[in-house]
C-alpha positions in Angstrom: 55.8 32.5 -50.8 54.0 35.4 -49.1 56.3 37.9 -50.9 55.3 36.3 -54.3 51.6 36.9 -53.5 52.3 40.5 -52.7 54.1 41.0 -56.1 51.2 39.3 -57.9 48.6 41.6 -56.2 50.5 44.6 -57.5 49.7 43.4 -61.1 45.9 43.9 -60.5 44.2 46.8 -62.2 44.0 49.8 -59.9 40.6 50.7 -58.5 40.7 54.4 -59.0 42.9 57.1 -60.6 46.6 56.3 -60.8 49.1 58.8 -59.4 51.5 59.9 -62.2 54.8 61.9 -62.2 55.7 63.0 -65.7 59.4 63.7 -66.4 59.5 65.4 -69.8 61.6 67.4 -72.2 58.6 69.1 -73.8 60.8 71.5 -75.8 62.4 68.8 -78.1 59.6 66.7 -79.6 55.8 66.7 -79.8 55.1 63.3 -78.1 55.8 64.7 -74.6 53.3 67.5 -75.2 50.7 64.9 -76.3 51.5 62.9 -73.1 50.9 66.0 -71.0 47.7 66.8 -72.7 46.5 63.2 -72.3 47.3 63.3 -68.6 45.4 66.5 -68.1 42.3 65.3 -70.0 42.3 61.9 -68.3 41.7 62.9 -64.7 39.1 60.1 -64.3 42.0 57.5 -64.9 45.2 59.4 -64.1 46.1 61.9 -61.3 49.0 64.1 -62.3 50.9 64.7 -59.1 53.9 66.6 -60.7 55.4 67.5 -64.0 59.1 67.8 -64.2 60.2 69.7 -67.3 63.7 69.9 -68.6 64.7 72.3 -71.3 65.9 69.5 -73.6 69.1 70.1 -75.5 71.2 72.2 -73.1 73.8 73.0 -75.7 71.3 74.3 -78.1 69.5 76.3 -75.4 72.9 77.9 -74.5 73.5 78.8 -78.1 70.1 80.4 -78.5 70.6 82.4 -75.3 74.1 83.4 -76.4 72.7 84.8 -79.7 70.1 86.7 -77.7 72.8 88.1 -75.4 71.4 86.4 -72.3 73.8 83.5 -71.7 75.7 85.2 -69.0 78.9 84.3 -70.8 
């Protein structure tokens, strides 16, 4: 029963800014860039702790680098 109360307390609205880690592929689509901008501009509500950025489509990235002569292959 005490464990159930603990879970219910977690549903309460936080008192201050919420810590956020954003895992994103900002290269592919625009919505991740909007999310990042929203996080940066909402510091009174959200505290961006870390942004993890992946390059998106790895095969496409390789092909672009290959065309540029920078793929290492």
